[in-house]
BASE-388781 format. One line per field, with one value per residue (C-alpha): residue in one letter; x, y, z. Coordinates in nm, 4 decimals, always signed. Example, Ala and Ser with C-alpha at 12.3 -4.5 7.8 and 13.67 -1.06 7.14 Angstrom:
resn [a; s]
px [+1.2300; +1.3670]
py [-0.4500; -0.1060]
pz [+0.7800; +0.7140]
This chain:
resn [m; a; g; a; l; s; r; r; r; r; g; h; a; e; q; a; y; w; p; g; f; v; d; a; m; a; q; l; l; l; v; i; t; f; l; l; s; v; f; m; v; a; q; f; l; l; a; r; e; i; s; g; q; d; s; a; l; g; q; l; r; s; q; i; a; e; l; t; q; l; l; a; l; e; k; a; a; k; q; d; v; e; g; s; l; l; a; l; q; d; d; f; a; a; e; k; t; k; a; a; n; l; s; a; m; l; e; s; e; s; a; k; g; s; s; a; g; t; t; i; s; g; l; q; t; s; l; d; k; e; k; i; i; s; s; d; a; l; a; k; v; e; l; l; n; q; q; i; a; a; m; r; r; q; l; q; t; l; n; a; l; l; t; d; a; e; t; r; n; r; a; s; e; t; q; i; a; d; l; g; k; r; l; n; s; a; l; a; q; r; v; q; e; l; t; r; y; r; s; e; f; f; g; r; l; r; q; i; l; s; q; r; s; d; i; l; v; v; g; d; r; f; v; f; q; a; e; v; l; f; e; k; g; q; a; a; l; n; p; e; g; e; l; e; m; q; k; l; a; d; a; l; k; q; l; e; r; e; i; p; d; d; i; a; w; v; l; r; v; d; g; h; t; d; a; d; p; i; q; s; a; t; f; r; s; n; w; e; l; s; s; g; r; a; i; a; v; v; n; f; l; i; a; n; g; v; q; p; r; h; l; v; a; a; g; f; g; e; f; q; p; i; d; p; g; s; t; e; e; a; k; s; r; n; r; r; i; e; l; k; l; t; e; r]
px [+7.8526; +7.5002; +7.6240; +7.8198; +7.5202; +7.3092; +7.5628; +7.5766; +7.2113; +7.1961; +7.4753; +7.2865; +6.9745; +7.1456; +7.2982; +6.9300; +6.7922; +7.0669; +6.9768; +6.6088; +6.7087; +6.9193; +6.6466; +6.3977; +6.6454; +6.6947; +6.3325; +6.2814; +6.5597; +6.3929; +6.0648; +6.2222; +6.3885; +6.0590; +5.8864; +6.1374; +6.1209; +5.7464; +5.7747; +6.0131; +5.7939; +5.5021; +5.6793; +5.7769; +5.4148; +5.2873; +5.5332; +5.4285; +5.0680; +5.1070; +5.2828; +4.9985; +4.7565; +4.9489; +4.9153; +4.5602; +4.4921; +4.6528; +4.4321; +4.1462; +4.2123; +4.2355; +3.9154; +3.7534; +3.8776; +3.7411; +3.4186; +3.3986; +3.4576; +3.1972; +2.9557; +3.0167; +2.9488; +2.6415; +2.5297; +2.5712; +2.3990; +2.1294; +2.0813; +2.0712; +1.8180; +1.6145; +1.6441; +1.5413; +1.2570; +1.1266; +1.1572; +0.9716; +0.7092; +0.6661; +0.6387; +0.4024; +0.1828; +0.1902; +0.1025; -0.1909; -0.2945; -0.2646; -0.4568; -0.7383; -0.7469; -0.7431; -1.0200; -1.2196; -1.1477; -1.2519; -1.5710; -1.6321; -1.5430; -1.7692; -2.0500; -1.9725; -1.9783; -2.2788; -2.1379; -1.7917; -1.9416; -2.0698; -1.7256; -1.5576; -1.7880; -1.6989; -1.3463; -1.3683; -1.5433; -1.2529; -1.0025; -1.1520; -1.1270; -0.7776; -0.6999; -0.8460; -0.6406; -0.3259; -0.3824; -0.4026; -0.0934; +0.1011; +0.0029; +0.1151; +0.4488; +0.5038; +0.4319; +0.6786; +0.9475; +0.9124; +0.9327; +1.2430; +1.4093; +1.3329; +1.4712; +1.7970; +1.8460; +1.8050; +2.0358; +2.2928; +2.2574; +2.2774; +2.6055; +2.7464; +2.6448; +2.7811; +3.1072; +3.1347; +3.0289; +3.2950; +3.5649; +3.4517; +3.4259; +3.7852; +3.8971; +3.6813; +3.8413; +4.1786; +4.0715; +3.9212; +4.2455; +4.4410; +4.1846; +4.2079; +4.5813; +4.5552; +4.2761; +4.4791; +4.7685; +4.5485; +4.3970; +4.7376; +4.8451; +4.5343; +4.5924; +4.9493; +4.8186; +4.5656; +4.8296; +5.0431; +4.7548; +4.6707; +5.0217; +5.0110; +4.6761; +4.7921; +5.1171; +4.9192; +4.6894; +4.9864; +5.1134; +4.7686; +4.6991; +5.0424; +4.9962; +4.7150; +4.8068; +4.4610; +4.4570; +4.6690; +4.7702; +4.6994; +4.8265; +4.6373; +4.3745; +4.3553; +4.1931; +4.0220; +3.9176; +3.5347; +3.5880; +3.7684; +3.4580; +3.1583; +3.0256; +2.9457; +2.6501; +2.5961; +2.6190; +2.6481; +2.9989; +3.1082; +3.2920; +3.6371; +3.5304; +3.3915; +3.7321; +3.9293; +3.6706; +3.7030; +4.0659; +3.9789; +3.7299; +3.9894; +4.2437; +3.9620; +3.8683; +4.2230; +4.2591; +3.9382; +4.1168; +4.4221; +4.2943; +4.1762; +3.7944; +3.8639; +4.0054; +3.7158; +3.7992; +3.6169; +3.6853; +3.5251; +3.4278; +3.3802; +3.2141; +3.3065; +3.1928; +3.3049; +3.1189; +2.9211; +2.5411; +2.4080; +2.1660; +2.0017; +1.6633; +1.7995; +1.9754; +1.8659; +2.2045; +2.5624; +2.4991; +2.2849; +2.5225; +2.8378; +2.6363; +2.4978; +2.8417; +2.9819; +2.6859; +2.7441; +3.1045; +2.9913; +2.7199; +2.9606; +3.2061; +2.9389; +2.8187; +3.1706; +3.2086; +3.3203; +3.1386; +2.9031; +3.0178; +3.3584; +3.2154; +3.1031; +2.9652; +2.9721; +2.8790; +3.0509; +2.9174; +3.1372; +3.2216; +3.5724; +3.7627; +4.1353; +4.1840; +4.0385; +4.0731; +3.7970; +3.9457; +3.8466; +4.1612; +4.0791; +3.7180; +3.8379; +4.0648; +3.7684; +3.5402; +3.6754; +3.6103; +3.8354; +3.9107; +4.0367; +4.0959; +4.0318; +3.8916; +3.5289]
py [+11.2744; +11.3164; +11.3392; +11.0214; +10.8591; +10.9786; +10.8472; +10.5135; +10.4872; +10.5702; +10.2923; +10.0484; +10.1258; +10.0961; +9.7670; +9.6531; +9.7521; +9.5823; +9.2130; +9.2736; +9.4755; +9.1683; +8.9393; +9.1483; +9.1638; +8.7911; +8.7210; +8.9744; +8.7887; +8.4591; +8.6008; +8.7505; +8.4138; +8.2419; +8.4810; +8.4316; +8.0562; +8.0849; +8.3159; +8.0751; +7.7771; +7.9739; +8.0924; +7.7204; +7.6083; +7.8819; +7.8125; +7.4403; +7.5262; +7.7639; +7.4949; +7.2534; +7.5128; +7.5558; +7.1779; +7.1740; +7.4773; +7.2776; +6.9838; +7.2029; +7.3583; +7.0116; +6.9132; +7.2498; +7.1613; +6.8103; +6.9462; +7.1928; +6.9098; +6.6952; +7.0015; +7.0456; +6.6590; +6.7032; +6.9901; +6.7884; +6.4895; +6.7110; +6.8506; +6.4952; +6.3897; +6.7030; +6.6072; +6.2434; +6.3739; +6.6035; +6.2977; +6.0931; +6.3581; +6.3588; +5.9877; +5.9855; +6.2409; +6.0307; +5.7059; +5.8985; +5.9897; +5.6190; +5.5130; +5.7579; +5.6174; +5.2645; +5.3499; +5.4927; +5.1897; +4.9629; +5.1352; +5.0958; +4.7369; +4.6871; +4.8512; +4.5795; +4.3023; +4.1136; +4.1043; +4.0190; +3.7140; +3.5951; +3.6500; +3.4658; +3.1717; +3.1757; +3.1875; +2.8911; +2.7027; +2.8113; +2.7067; +2.3595; +2.3308; +2.4465; +2.1846; +1.9135; +2.0428; +2.0595; +1.7016; +1.6042; +1.8183; +1.6415; +1.3107; +1.4222; +1.5501; +1.2210; +1.0433; +1.2996; +1.2160; +0.8451; +0.9227; +1.1476; +0.8661; +0.6366; +0.8830; +0.9096; +0.5334; +0.5461; +0.8466; +0.6408; +0.3497; +0.5905; +0.7468; +0.4035; +0.3182; +0.6735; +0.5979; +0.2606; +0.4293; +0.7005; +0.4405; +0.2501; +0.5928; +0.6744; +0.3318; +0.3987; +0.7406; +0.5787; +0.3463; +0.6234; +0.8301; +0.5424; +0.4835; +0.8529; +0.8504; +0.5355; +0.7069; +1.0333; +0.8262; +0.6320; +0.9797; +1.1228; +0.8362; +0.8527; +1.2266; +1.1597; +0.8951; +1.1427; +1.4063; +1.1714; +1.0856; +1.4547; +1.5261; +1.2352; +1.3549; +1.7170; +1.5869; +1.3812; +1.6789; +1.9093; +1.6654; +1.6444; +2.0100; +2.1534; +2.2793; +2.5263; +2.8748; +2.9567; +2.6667; +2.7687; +2.5871; +2.8076; +2.6457; +2.3293; +2.3828; +2.3891; +2.7008; +2.6968; +3.0358; +3.0304; +3.1024; +2.7791; +2.5804; +2.8150; +3.0728; +3.4087; +3.4021; +3.0323; +2.7268; +2.4538; +2.3161; +2.4070; +2.1521; +2.2748; +2.2610; +1.8945; +1.7981; +1.9392; +1.7856; +1.4449; +1.4446; +1.5415; +1.2569; +0.9991; +1.1233; +1.1014; +0.7432; +0.6279; +0.7971; +0.6183; +0.2819; +0.3809; +0.5469; +0.2912; +0.2868; +0.3684; +0.7109; +0.9653; +1.2099; +1.4437; +1.6649; +2.0052; +2.2038; +2.5702; +2.8175; +3.1842; +3.4886; +3.8568; +4.1328; +4.2517; +4.2046; +3.9228; +3.9961; +3.6614; +3.5181; +3.1836; +3.3127; +3.5794; +3.6368; +3.5537; +3.3019; +3.0925; +3.1266; +3.0121; +2.7289; +2.6177; +2.6073; +2.4018; +2.1564; +2.1314; +2.0162; +1.7662; +1.6277; +1.5969; +1.3939; +1.1693; +1.1038; +0.9993; +0.7433; +0.9400; +0.8262; +1.1022; +1.0394; +1.1821; +1.5088; +1.8277; +2.1371; +2.4888; +2.8302; +3.1493; +3.4203; +3.7254; +3.7230; +3.5463; +3.7264; +3.6482; +3.9920; +4.2980; +4.5113; +4.6302; +4.6045; +4.3449; +4.1381; +4.1299; +4.0253; +3.7606; +3.6111; +3.6180; +3.4285; +3.0782; +2.7080; +2.5866; +2.2194; +2.1024; +1.7480; +1.7468; +1.5351; +1.4645]
pz [+12.7298; +12.6096; +12.2488; +12.2837; +12.4220; +12.1407; +11.8884; +12.0723; +12.0529; +11.6698; +11.6092; +11.7966; +11.6127; +11.2790; +11.3767; +11.4675; +11.1195; +10.9148; +10.9666; +10.8905; +10.5677; +10.4697; +10.5386; +10.3427; +10.0481; +10.0664; +10.0674; +9.7829; +9.5832; +9.6530; +9.5483; +9.2223; +9.1559; +9.2005; +8.9936; +8.7176; +8.7373; +8.7195; +8.4212; +8.2481; +8.3014; +8.1900; +7.8729; +7.8053; +7.8593; +7.6593; +7.3698; +7.3806; +7.3818; +7.1013; +6.9004; +6.9819; +6.8849; +6.5401; +6.4808; +6.5893; +6.3665; +6.0813; +6.1491; +6.1872; +5.8504; +5.6841; +5.8446; +5.7231; +5.3724; +5.3849; +5.5087; +5.2286; +4.9819; +5.1536; +5.1518; +4.7805; +4.7201; +4.9362; +4.7379; +4.4155; +4.5609; +4.6778; +4.3187; +4.1862; +4.4487; +4.3605; +3.9835; +4.0611; +4.2756; +4.0057; +3.7603; +4.0101; +4.0502; +3.6768; +3.6659; +3.9502; +3.7682; +3.4488; +3.6535; +3.8043; +3.4506; +3.3518; +3.6602; +3.5725; +3.2095; +3.3458; +3.5866; +3.2982; +3.0942; +3.3721; +3.4142; +3.0355; +3.0615; +3.3541; +3.1464; +2.8840; +3.1408; +3.0018; +2.6471; +2.8021; +2.9605; +2.6203; +2.4673; +2.7560; +2.7037; +2.3336; +2.4210; +2.6389; +2.3695; +2.1377; +2.4032; +2.4367; +2.0472; +2.0572; +2.3228; +2.1006; +1.7991; +2.0222; +2.1228; +1.7511; +1.6788; +1.9503; +1.8006; +1.4594; +1.6119; +1.7701; +1.4293; +1.2695; +1.5191; +1.4482; +1.0723; +1.1335; +1.3310; +1.0393; +0.7954; +0.9976; +0.9956; +0.6171; +0.5971; +0.7787; +0.5369; +0.2461; +0.3839; +0.4159; +0.0502; -0.0548; +0.1217; -0.0628; -0.3963; -0.3492; -0.2871; -0.6048; -0.7826; -0.6876; -0.8281; -1.1388; -1.1794; -1.1724; -1.4348; -1.6403; -1.6214; -1.7383; -2.0186; -2.0987; -2.1244; -2.3612; -2.5549; -2.5895; -2.7083; -2.9635; -3.0692; -3.1106; -3.3087; -3.5313; -3.5721; -3.6784; -3.9290; -4.0575; -4.0945; -4.2877; -4.5267; -4.5605; -4.6530; -4.9110; -5.0381; -5.0823; -5.2475; -5.4899; -5.5619; -5.6252; -5.8834; -6.0467; -6.0393; -6.0652; -6.4181; -6.2954; -6.1873; -6.0741; -5.8170; -5.5088; -5.1913; -4.8883; -4.5648; -4.5254; -4.8044; -5.1740; -5.3260; -5.6616; -5.8094; -5.8696; -6.2429; -6.2807; -6.1861; -6.2427; -6.4615; -6.2968; -6.0687; -6.1250; -5.9063; -6.1828; -6.2602; -6.6099; -6.8259; -6.7243; -6.3455; -6.4039; -6.5467; -6.2453; -5.9923; -6.1773; -6.0836; -5.7305; -5.7090; -5.8324; -5.5776; -5.2863; -5.3916; -5.3784; -5.0343; -4.9237; -4.9907; -4.8030; -4.5047; -4.2247; -4.1600; -3.7881; -3.8788; -3.8935; -4.1665; -4.4038; -4.7123; -4.6193; -4.9243; -4.8418; -5.0762; -5.0829; -5.2793; -5.3143; -5.1551; -5.4550; -5.4033; -5.6224; -5.8973; -5.9796; -5.9753; -5.8552; -5.5513; -5.3123; -5.1326; -5.1514; -4.8687; -5.1056; -5.3922; -5.1818; -5.0252; -5.3701; -5.5148; -5.2282; -5.2622; -5.6354; -5.5845; -5.3175; -5.5400; -5.8253; -5.6092; -5.4812; -5.8314; -5.9323; -5.6493; -5.3325; -5.0141; -4.8820; -4.5121; -4.6260; -4.7563; -4.5880; -4.7809; -4.6143; -4.7481; -4.6051; -4.8408; -4.8601; -4.4812; -4.5049; -4.7617; -4.8284; -4.9837; -4.8124; -5.1311; -5.3446; -5.6779; -5.9477; -5.8700; -5.4951; -5.5626; -5.8089; -5.5310; -5.2837; -5.5169; -5.4613; -5.3482; -5.0699; -4.9973; -4.6580; -4.5392; -4.1693; -3.8766; -3.8578]
């Protein structure tokens, strides 16, 4: 019975402990749940704060980079400022030196004060004279302005006269052009007439001189070999030459009667020699010999009735050969008298 009582008491004690244990476990579970909740909230807040710290850290790094750049710029600016400061210090030192020099000069000029006063007085006198001169100059300038205005008025008048003259000049140029055309036409007609007379004259000479083999027609001129008219080294016509020139004079006198007086024509007589140096006491060069022979022909024609105004004499020496050879035949061909009817 005692054992049953003892077991009854233990069972009753165990029943008394169980509700407390359950309460304790429930409280412990609540505490654990609370702690877990707190831990999770803390983890969340910690993660958010770490993320914010990363963002802030990035911004901080950006700011550090900007500050680094600004620091570099500041260093460069500081170097520039230091350079400028050194330059200013140098300039300041130079200005101090200039100031010292100016002070010395000022002291020197102060020492010369008495003489400077005299100089200033002289300069004042000169200035007064210059003012008088300037006044005279202004008066002259005003006079010149008036003269320029008068010249401008004259220039306007001259421009008007020039415009009128240019108008009349254009009209005159038109008239001159018309007169030029008519003159050219008249000259062409005269040239044609002279050409016709020249052809007739040459034809007549061909008939007269056709029996001579030593008288040639070369282009628009008759060529007489010198031996036909002159002895060697002489400028006087020989009898045979006078006979031939008489024929020429008769033909020329007939031509003078046929050609109108308003056609200006001449018969040009050209003397030529060979290249051999002349050996004569009368003539010092081939120039004189060729000229003398041409003049002799002209004088003979004049003496036989040809008008002098229709004759021209020219000497060419040995400088216009028709045969470049050096043989006796070539020299003989080059010693000649040429006749050409041409315009005056």
